[in-house]
C-alpha positions in Angstrom: 52.8 99.5 141.3 49.7 99.9 139.2 49.5 102.7 136.5 45.9 101.8 135.6 44.9 104.3 138.3 46.3 107.4 136.7 43.7 110.2 137.0 45.3 113.1 135.2 48.6 114.6 134.0 49.7 117.8 132.4 51.7 121.0 132.7 51.0 123.9 135.1 52.4 127.3 134.2 54.1 128.6 137.3 56.0 131.6 136.0 56.7 133.5 132.8 59.4 131.0 132.1 58.6 127.8 133.8 55.9 125.1 133.4 56.0 122.1 135.8 54.9 118.6 134.7 52.7 116.7 137.1 50.7 113.5 137.4 48.0 112.5 139.8 47.7 108.7 140.3 45.4 106.6 142.4 41.9 106.4 143.9 39.8 109.6 143.9 38.9 108.9 147.6 42.4 107.7 148.6 44.7 109.1 151.2 46.4 111.9 149.4 50.2 112.2 149.2 52.6 114.6 147.5 55.8 112.9 146.3 58.8 115.3 146.4 61.7 114.1 144.4 65.4 114.5 145.2 68.3 116.1 143.4 67.6 118.9 143.0 66.8 118.2 139.4 66.3 114.4 139.4 62.6 114.5 138.6 60.3 111.6 139.5 60.3 108.3 137.7 58.0 105.4 137.1 60.0 103.5 139.7 59.0 106.0 142.4 55.4 104.8 142.0 56.3 101.4 143.4 56.0 102.7 147.0 52.2 103.3 146.7 49.1 101.2 146.5 46.9 103.2 144.1 43.8 101.4 145.2 44.1 103.3 148.5 46.4 106.2 147.8 46.0 109.2 145.7 49.5 110.6 144.8 50.6 113.8 143.2 53.9 113.5 141.4 55.7 116.5 139.9 59.0 117.5 138.4 60.4 120.6 140.0 61.5 123.6 137.8 64.1 122.7 135.2 63.9 119.0 136.1 63.0 116.0 133.8 59.8 116.7 131.9 59.3 120.2 133.3 59.9 123.0 130.8 62.4 124.6 130.0 64.8 121.7 130.8 67.8 122.5 133.0 67.2 126.2 133.3 68.5 127.9 136.5 66.9 131.3 136.0 64.0 131.9 138.4 65.0 128.6 140.1 65.3 128.9 143.9 64.0 127.0 146.9 61.3 129.7 147.4 60.3 129.4 143.8 59.8 125.6 144.3 57.8 126.2 147.5 55.6 128.6 145.6 55.1 126.1 142.9 53.9 123.4 145.4 51.4 125.9 146.7 50.2 126.7 143.1 49.9 123.0 142.3 47.9 122.1 145.4 45.7 125.1 144.8 45.2 124.1 141.1 44.3 120.5 142.2 42.0 121.9 145.0 43.9 120.1 147.8 43.8 121.9 151.1 45.8 119.5 153.2 48.2 116.7 152.2 50.7 114.0 153.4 54.2 114.6 152.0 56.8 112.0 151.2 60.2 113.3 150.2 63.6 111.8 149.8 67.1 113.3 150.0 66.8 116.9 148.6 63.1 116.2 148.7 63.3 116.1 152.5 64.8 119.7 152.5 62.0 121.0 150.2 59.3 119.1 152.2 60.6 120.5 155.5 60.9 124.1 154.2 57.4 123.8 152.7 56.0 122.4 156.0 57.7 125.2 158.1 56.1 127.8 155.8 52.7 126.1 155.4 52.2 123.9 158.5 48.4 124.1 158.1 48.6 122.4 154.7 50.6 119.3 155.9 48.9 116.3 157.5 52.1 114.2 157.9 55.7 113.9 156.7 57.5 110.8 155.6 61.2 111.7 155.0 63.9 109.4 153.6 67.6 110.4 153.7 67.6 113.7 155.6 69.4 116.5 153.9 69.1 119.8 155.9 70.5 122.1 153.2 72.9 123.7 155.7 76.5 124.6 155.2 77.8 121.6 157.1 75.8 119.2 155.0 76.8 120.9 151.7 80.5 121.0 152.7 80.4 117.3 153.6 79.1 116.3 150.2 81.1 118.6 147.8 84.1 119.6 149.9 85.7 116.3 150.8 83.7 114.9 153.7 83.5 111.5 151.9 87.2 111.3 151.2 88.1 108.9 154.0 85.4 106.4 153.1 85.4 106.8 149.3 88.9 108.1 148.4 88.8 106.8 144.8 85.4 108.3 144.1 86.4 111.6 145.7 89.6 111.8 143.8 87.9 111.2 140.5 85.4 114.0 141.3 87.9 116.6 142.3 90.6 115.7 139.7 88.5 117.2 136.9 89.1 120.7 138.5 92.4 122.4 137.7 94.4 123.3 140.8 95.0 127.0 141.7 91.5 128.2 140.7 89.6 130.6 142.9 86.4 128.6 142.2 85.2 125.8 144.4 84.8 122.4 142.9 81.0 122.7 142.6 81.3 126.2 141.1 83.8 125.0 138.5 81.6 122.1 137.6 78.5 124.4 137.2 80.5 126.9 135.1 81.5 124.1 132.7 77.9 122.7 132.6 76.5 126.1 131.7 79.3 127.7 129.6 81.6 124.9 128.4 81.6 123.4 124.9 78.9 120.8 124.2 81.4 118.0 125.0 82.4 119.7 128.2 78.8 120.3 129.3 78.0 116.6 128.8 81.3 115.4 130.5 80.9 117.6 133.6 77.2 116.7 134.0 78.0 113.0 133.7 80.9 113.2 136.2 78.8 115.1 138.7 76.2 112.5 138.7 78.7 109.6 138.5 80.2 110.9 141.8 76.8 111.0 143.5 75.8 107.5 142.4 79.2 106.0 143.1 78.8 106.8 146.8 75.0 105.9 147.0 76.0 102.5 148.4 79.1 100.5 148.9 80.2 98.0 146.3 78.3 99.5 143.3 80.2 98.8 140.1 81.1 101.3 137.3 78.8 99.4 134.9 76.0 99.6 137.4 76.6 103.3 137.9 76.6 104.0 134.1 73.4 102.0 133.5 71.7 103.8 136.4 72.8 107.3 135.1 71.5 106.6 131.6 68.0 105.7 132.9 67.1 109.3 133.6 67.8 112.9 132.4 71.0 113.2 134.4 71.9 116.7 132.9 69.1 118.4 134.9 70.2 116.6 138.1 73.8 117.8 137.6 72.9 121.4 136.7 70.3 121.9 139.4 72.2 120.2 142.1 75.3 122.2 141.6 73.3 125.4 141.2 71.5 124.9 144.5 74.6 123.7 146.4 76.6 126.7 145.2 73.9 128.9 146.6 73.5 127.2 150.0 70.2 125.9 148.8 68.8 129.4 148.9 68.0 129.2 152.6 69.6 130.7 155.7 72.1 128.5 157.4 70.5 126.1 159.9 67.1 127.3 158.6 65.4 124.0 159.1 66.6 123.2 162.6 66.1 126.8 163.7 62.4 126.6 162.7 61.3 123.1 163.5 59.0 124.4 166.3 56.6 125.4 163.6 56.1 121.8 162.6 56.0 120.3 166.1 52.4 119.2 165.7 52.9 117.4 162.4 53.5 113.6 162.7 56.8 112.9 161.1 58.5 109.6 160.2 62.2 109.6 159.3 63.8 106.7 157.5 67.6 106.9 157.2 70.6 104.7 156.2 73.1 104.1 158.9 75.9 104.1 156.3 74.5 107.0 154.2 77.6 108.7 152.7 75.7 111.5 151.1 73.6 112.5 154.0 75.3 111.4 157.3 72.9 109.8 159.8 73.7 112.4 162.5 71.6 115.0 160.6 68.6 112.7 160.8 69.2 112.2 164.5 69.5 115.9 165.1 66.1 116.5 163.3 64.5 113.7 165.2 65.8 115.0 168.5 64.2 118.5 167.8 60.8 117.2 166.7 58.2 116.3 169.3 56.1 114.0 167.1 58.8 112.1 165.1 59.7 108.4 164.7 63.2 107.5 163.5 64.0 104.3 161.6 67.8 103.7 161.0 68.4 100.9 158.6 71.7 99.1 157.8 71.8 100.8 154.4 73.4 103.7 152.4 71.5 106.5 150.7 69.6 104.8 148.0 65.8 104.2 148.4 66.3 100.9 146.4 68.3 99.3 149.2 66.0 96.6 150.7 66.0 97.8 154.3 64.9 101.3 153.3 62.6 100.3 150.5 60.7 97.7 152.7 60.4 100.1 155.6 58.9 102.8 153.5 56.4 100.4 151.9 55.4 99.0 155.2 54.8 102.6 156.6 52.8 103.6 153.5 50.7 100.5 153.5 49.9 100.2 157.1 
């Protein structure tokens, strides 16, 4: 990672309410990539820059609406998948980029795939880590108990914060508390939402490691945006991605996925790979995190070939 190659950074006004933060790093004449962060709401970090060689890559990083440095922070108004797709188009147009390689992870794979389906002429290639299809099955698995057999303690901690007998789903209750609860409740439910996610990132992670990781980034925007999007079926029709993959058949696609991914089960990566004509699938002995050596090294190898 070398931050000496930063070209520009700033804010782009994308609606009456929202401004998205972006950075462009790397060589002017480098192979151009768009980095699409996960969450929704996680934002990009300095750590994400480690994947690239800025002597030969030119990389556009941006925080999606409401996430991290984008303004206003944690706001769900005018914040849907289509809004984020439109923002990518505005950002590429502003930067005068007609065609780009896209690297997305987790929720970033959902957004990258929807963008590519709607704008195939603008995408040179896709590199996707930890496939999340944004469909009802994937959402239910994550927030409605799919992980319980493998992570019973973690699942019980997550669901035990919700009173029994409510008409609200677990994710809807969390979101209501994050948006409308007391300041203490808002912080508590944001923290617990993200704690749940990080606790099933990979097996064997300790509570101290989880806490340290959470406090490295603005976890409130991750919690609010993620619950907002999952409560609304990611603002896309069910099975939208798999039903429309023919539109991206000609885009070379590389998929990197953890065999033991508890957040995004590997069968969804296999289903996408099966439907795409020009895809390559790497399944590593890892969980969901891009910091696990198998996933990290494979991505770096692909990007630096």
